[in-house]
Residue, then its C-alpha position, 0 to 999 in steps of 0.5 A: x468694244x473698240x476694233x483695231x485700226x486697219x492698215x488703211x486707217x493707220x496710214x490715214x491717221x499718219x497723213x492727217x497728223x503730218x498735215x496738221x503739224x505742218x499747218x499748226x507749226x506754220x502758224x505758231x512759229x514765225x519765220x525768224x526772230x527779230x534782232x534789235x539794233x541800238x543807236x547809242x548816244x554819240x561820244x565821237x564827232x563824225x565827218x560826213x566824208x565817206x572815210x572812216x577816221x580813227x575813233x569816229x565810230x568807236x562809240x557804237x557797235x559795228x554790225x555785220x549783216x550777212x544777208x547783204x554783206x554790209x557792215x553798219x553802225x548807228x548812233x545819235x548826237x542829240x539832233x539826228x541819227x548818224x549811220x555808217x554803211x560799208x559794202x563790197x563790189x560783187x560781180x552779181x549785185x554790185x559791179x559798176x557805178x549803178x551799185x547802191x547800198x542802203x537802209x529801209x525804215x518801216x513801221x512796227x506794224x508792217x508785215x511785208x517783206x518790204x513796204x505794203x500799200x497800208x504800211x509803206x516804207x522809206x528807202x535811203x539809198x546811196x549810189x554813184x549813179x545819182x550822185x549820192x543819197x536819195x530817199x524813195x517810198x516803197x509800197x511793195x512794188x518793184x519800183x520804189x518812188x523817189x520822194x521828190x516825185x511827189x514834191x517832197x525833200x530827201x532828209x538824209x545827207x551822206x558822205x560817200x566814198x567808193x574806192x579803187x579796192x571795190x569797197x563803198x563807204x557811206x557816212x550819213x546823218x538824218x535829222x530828228x526835225x524834218x523839213x518838207x518831208x514825205x507825210x508818212x516819214x519817220x520823225x525819229x527821236x530818243x526812244x523811237x523804235x522802227x523796223x529797219x532793213x538793209x539792201x545792196x544791189x544794182x539800179x539796172x537793168x531793174x531795181x529788183x536785182x539786189x540782196x536784202x533783209x526781210x523788214x521784220x528781221x531787225x528793229x532799230x531803237x534810238x537810245x540816250x545811253x552810251x555804249x560800253x564795249x565788250x570786245x575789240x575787233x577791227x573793221x576794214x574800210x577798204x581804204x588806206x585807213x582802218x577803224x579799230x572798233x569795240x563791238x558787241x552785236x547782241x545777236x541771238x545765238x541760233x537755237x538748237x530746239x524745236x523751233x530750229x527743226x521746224x524752220x528746217x523741216x517744217x515745209x516738207x511735212x505735207x510732202x512727207x504725208x503724200x509720200x507715206x500715202x503713196x507708198x502705202x497704196x502702191x504696196x497694197x496694189x502690188x500685194x493684191x491677189x498674191x499669197x504671202x506664202 
């Protein structure tokens, strides 16, 4: 015949369940969902001058990356990847000529926040401090290495247009066919999919002063399809001109589900277990030797 659980046993069961939930939910649910961005086939010519001309980017969605405060767009013209980056000065991460903005390309099997020694990533950064664009290799260290340090060549070219209003605009092109590139570079083509990250920061005092997305948050797919706009919005370039662009971000809605609850409260389950156990034993000690009457 089964005997009822003692008070101590009940608390032990509660603590065990909370700890198991914390472990299981951490394993089952990823830190975030992955969003797919698409580089559609270009229908408008782009002048790489760092100024968004009317119509230049109307043939692809302009996406807002909230983590970095950057707006980006991607498309391909048959010979290479075209991309647009627009970001703002800030007192913390982008206050002077050492400010940079950029993207980071990584392999799909990368599991690091940036690159790792086994899955290095390629940063494509634009800044006034080095006169335009440079490509750097990241293997997880705080100090990425310019490809030129190993005798290779930056493949991307950019027109960069900082202006007096504090807005930076870069229009860039990266060819599909690479020349004297870093050996682990990403030779994109129609049908390619890569991890992609976004960053805004300062080159001094250290490269670590920046805002950036986790690499597994976004992937970029190069498509041969043209884009069909779903809605029209206006994106300010910070200059005297603005580009009215049709935009469809295809961003997933925030789920109201167990997943969301796990993300918000999951990390606190071990602490909750400790608190429950502590309260129980304090109460037991306080009642020791006392009559309940």
